[in-house]
C-alpha positions as CSV (number, residue, x, y, z in Angstrom):
1,X,22.3,-19.8,-29.4
2,X,20.8,-18.8,-33.3
3,X,16.8,-19.3,-33.8
4,X,16.1,-21.9,-36.6
5,X,13.1,-21.0,-38.8
6,X,10.5,-23.6,-39.3
7,X,11.9,-24.6,-42.7
8,X,13.6,-28.3,-43.2
9,X,17.1,-25.8,-43.6
10,X,17.0,-22.9,-41.6
11,X,19.0,-20.2,-42.4
12,X,21.4,-18.4,-40.0
13,X,22.9,-15.1,-40.7
14,X,26.3,-14.2,-38.4
15,X,28.0,-10.7,-39.7
16,X,31.9,-11.8,-39.3
17,X,34.7,-10.6,-41.1
18,X,36.4,-12.2,-44.0
19,X,37.4,-15.9,-42.2
20,X,41.2,-16.4,-43.2
21,X,42.0,-18.5,-39.8
22,X,40.7,-19.5,-36.8
23,X,41.8,-16.8,-34.7
24,X,40.1,-14.3,-37.1
25,X,37.1,-15.5,-35.3
26,X,35.4,-12.5,-32.4
27,X,35.1,-13.5,-29.0
28,X,31.8,-13.0,-28.7
29,X,28.8,-13.4,-31.0
30,X,25.0,-12.3,-30.7
31,X,22.5,-15.5,-30.5
32,X,18.5,-15.5,-29.8
33,X,17.9,-17.4,-26.1
34,X,14.9,-18.3,-27.0
35,X,16.0,-21.6,-29.3
36,X,18.6,-24.2,-27.4
37,X,21.7,-25.9,-29.3
38,X,20.3,-28.9,-29.2
39,X,16.8,-28.1,-31.0
40,X,18.9,-26.4,-33.3
41,X,21.1,-29.2,-33.5
42,X,18.2,-31.8,-34.6
43,X,18.0,-30.6,-38.7
44,X,20.1,-29.2,-41.1
45,X,20.6,-25.9,-40.6
46,X,22.1,-23.1,-43.2
47,X,25.3,-20.9,-41.6
48,X,25.7,-17.5,-43.2
49,X,29.4,-15.6,-43.0
50,X,29.7,-12.9,-45.2
51,X,27.4,-13.2,-47.6
52,X,28.5,-17.6,-47.8
53,X,26.0,-19.9,-47.2
54,X,27.1,-23.0,-45.5
55,X,24.7,-25.8,-45.2
56,X,26.0,-27.7,-41.4
57,X,24.6,-31.3,-41.4
58,X,25.0,-32.4,-37.8
59,X,25.3,-35.7,-37.0
60,X,21.9,-37.9,-36.9
61,X,21.0,-38.9,-32.7
62,X,17.8,-40.5,-31.4
63,X,16.1,-38.6,-29.2
64,X,16.2,-39.6,-25.3
65,X,13.8,-42.1,-24.0
66,X,11.2,-41.2,-22.0
67,X,12.8,-42.4,-18.5
68,X,15.9,-40.9,-19.3
69,X,14.1,-37.5,-20.1
70,X,12.8,-37.1,-17.1
71,X,15.5,-38.6,-14.9
72,X,17.2,-35.4,-17.1
73,X,14.9,-33.3,-15.3
74,X,15.4,-34.8,-12.2
75,X,19.1,-33.8,-12.3
76,X,18.4,-30.5,-13.4
77,X,16.0,-29.7,-10.7
78,X,18.6,-31.1,-8.4
79,X,21.2,-29.2,-9.6
80,X,18.8,-25.6,-9.0
81,X,17.6,-27.0,-5.3
82,X,21.2,-26.9,-4.9
83,X,21.9,-23.6,-6.2
84,X,19.6,-22.3,-4.4
85,X,20.2,-23.8,-1.1
86,X,24.2,-22.7,-1.6
87,X,22.8,-18.9,-2.5
88,X,20.5,-18.3,0.4
89,X,22.1,-18.3,3.1
90,X,24.3,-15.2,1.3
91,X,21.3,-13.9,0.8
92,X,19.4,-14.1,4.1
93,X,22.9,-12.7,5.6
94,X,23.1,-9.4,3.4
95,X,19.6,-9.0,4.1
96,X,20.0,-8.7,7.9
97,X,22.3,-7.3,7.9
98,X,21.0,-4.6,5.8
99,X,17.8,-4.4,8.1
100,X,20.0,-4.2,11.1
101,X,22.2,-1.3,9.6
102,X,18.6,0.5,8.8
103,X,17.6,0.0,12.5
104,X,20.5,1.2,13.9
105,X,20.3,4.4,12.2
106,X,16.3,4.5,13.2
107,X,17.4,4.3,16.6
108,X,20.3,6.9,16.4
109,X,18.1,9.8,15.0
110,X,15.4,8.0,18.2
111,X,17.7,8.0,20.5
112,X,17.9,12.3,21.4
113,X,14.2,12.7,21.0
114,X,13.8,9.5,23.1
115,X,15.6,11.8,26.0
116,X,13.6,15.2,25.9
117,X,10.0,13.0,25.7
118,X,10.9,11.3,28.6
119,X,11.8,14.9,30.2
120,X,9.1,16.2,29.0
121,X,7.1,13.5,30.6
122,X,8.4,13.5,33.5
123,X,7.6,17.1,34.0
124,X,4.1,16.5,33.4
125,X,3.9,13.8,35.7
126,X,5.4,15.8,38.2
127,X,3.1,18.8,37.7
128,X,0.1,16.4,37.2
129,X,0.9,15.0,40.7
130,X,0.3,18.4,42.1
131,X,-2.5,19.1,40.4
132,X,-4.4,15.9,41.9
133,X,-2.1,16.7,45.7
134,X,-4.2,20.4,45.0
135,X,-7.5,19.3,44.9
136,X,-6.7,17.4,48.1
137,X,-5.3,20.1,49.8
138,X,-8.6,22.2,48.7
139,X,-11.2,19.6,50.2
140,X,-9.7,19.4,53.4
141,X,-9.6,23.4,54.0
142,X,-13.0,23.1,53.1
143,X,-14.2,20.9,55.5
144,X,-11.9,22.3,57.9
145,X,-13.8,25.7,57.1
146,X,-17.1,24.3,56.9
147,X,-16.8,22.3,60.6
148,X,-14.9,25.6,62.2
149,X,-18.0,27.6,61.4
150,X,-20.6,25.3,61.4
151,X,-19.8,24.2,65.5
152,X,-17.5,27.5,66.6
153,X,-18.5,30.7,64.3
154,X,-22.7,29.7,63.8
155,X,-24.8,26.5,63.9
156,X,-25.7,24.0,61.8
157,X,-29.3,26.2,60.8
158,X,-27.1,28.8,59.1
159,X,-24.8,26.8,57.1
160,X,-27.1,23.9,56.4
161,X,-28.3,26.3,53.4
162,X,-24.1,27.2,52.9
163,X,-23.0,23.7,52.2
164,X,-26.3,23.4,49.8
165,X,-24.9,25.7,47.8
166,X,-21.4,24.9,47.6
167,X,-22.9,20.6,46.5
168,X,-24.9,22.3,43.9
169,X,-21.8,24.5,43.0
170,X,-19.5,21.2,42.8
171,X,-22.0,19.5,41.2
172,X,-22.3,22.7,38.2
173,X,-18.2,22.2,38.2
174,X,-18.8,18.4,36.9
175,X,-21.3,19.3,34.5
176,X,-19.1,21.9,33.2
177,X,-16.6,19.5,32.3
178,X,-18.5,17.6,30.7
179,X,-20.0,20.4,28.5
180,X,-16.5,21.0,27.6
181,X,-14.7,17.7,26.9
182,X,-17.9,15.8,26.2
183,X,-16.6,13.1,28.6
184,X,-17.9,11.9,31.8
185,X,-16.0,13.3,35.3
186,X,-14.0,10.0,35.8
187,X,-11.3,10.1,37.7
188,X,-8.2,7.8,35.9
189,X,-9.9,9.7,32.5
190,X,-9.5,13.1,34.1
191,X,-5.8,12.6,35.5
192,X,-4.8,11.3,31.7
193,X,-6.3,14.4,30.6
194,X,-4.5,16.9,32.9
195,X,-1.3,15.2,32.3
196,X,-1.5,15.2,28.4
197,X,-2.4,18.9,28.2
198,X,0.6,19.3,30.6
199,X,2.2,17.5,28.4
200,X,1.6,19.0,25.1
201,X,2.6,22.5,26.8
202,X,5.9,21.1,27.7
203,X,5.9,20.4,23.8
204,X,5.1,23.5,22.3
205,X,7.7,25.4,25.0
206,X,10.4,22.8,24.2
207,X,9.7,22.6,20.2
208,X,9.9,19.0,20.0
209,X,9.3,17.4,16.9
210,X,6.5,15.2,17.4
211,X,5.9,14.3,13.7
212,X,9.6,13.3,12.9
213,X,9.3,11.4,16.6
214,X,6.4,9.4,15.6
215,X,7.5,8.8,12.2
216,X,11.0,7.5,13.6
217,X,8.5,5.1,16.1
218,X,6.8,3.7,13.4
219,X,9.1,2.9,11.0
220,X,11.5,0.8,13.9
221,X,8.4,-1.0,14.5
222,X,8.0,-1.8,10.9
223,X,11.9,-2.7,10.5
224,X,12.2,-4.4,13.6
225,X,9.2,-7.4,13.0
226,X,11.1,-7.8,9.4
227,X,14.4,-8.5,11.0
228,X,13.2,-11.1,13.9
229,X,11.6,-12.5,11.0
230,X,15.1,-12.6,9.3
231,X,17.2,-14.1,12.1
232,X,14.6,-16.5,12.4
233,X,16.0,-20.5,11.9
234,X,15.3,-21.5,7.7
235,X,14.0,-24.9,7.0
236,X,17.0,-26.7,7.2
237,X,18.2,-28.1,3.3
238,X,19.9,-31.2,2.9
239,X,22.9,-30.8,0.8
240,X,23.9,-34.4,1.1
241,X,21.4,-36.1,0.4
242,X,21.1,-33.6,-2.9
243,X,24.4,-34.8,-4.1
244,X,24.1,-38.7,-3.2
245,X,20.7,-38.4,-5.6
246,X,22.6,-36.5,-7.9
247,X,25.4,-39.3,-7.8
248,X,22.8,-42.1,-7.9
């Protein structure tokens, strides 16, 4: 649309070749988008073609009444809402398809790493179980040896100092665990720590890419909620009611 000036008769310059016939007009013209044609036609203006000024006098028209203007604005708003309603499903499906493709790609990259991690986890779990049962076997063996020495080989008077030093050595071992790990010796925590030690040893041995695995898990945790939100039902828009209001 041409941009009128503030003068009563604005001048609009359009670079055109010599106008010989209607068929000689170009197919497209460049106008300013800041001014609507309805505003331009409210007053007289000058149209310059090939340096020839033409005075354009559009027919006079009365301004719309306030009620008609408000009704026109309502119609524009309804048309915009109707367009948005018809386009929103297409946009949602496009976005959902993009998220599904992204999630499938992440899962395809994660799947082989997940198999390796599960195998390392099983091995670490098995070795941790062996250590726990080894502790039980050591305690049972110690009990049997002390019982044999107390009741068969020697007497309690001789074995009492031995058991005292064994108990004191056990207390020293527990305190050494705290000094090394800065954690209290609690059986579940000690078991989890031993499991992690075996697991990370297996990771180094297998050259498992922990950084890439964590990145894929974080990306999936970010994409999955977005996909779930996209698949959720949006509030339904009443297209029929909008069309009825446009006709009314």
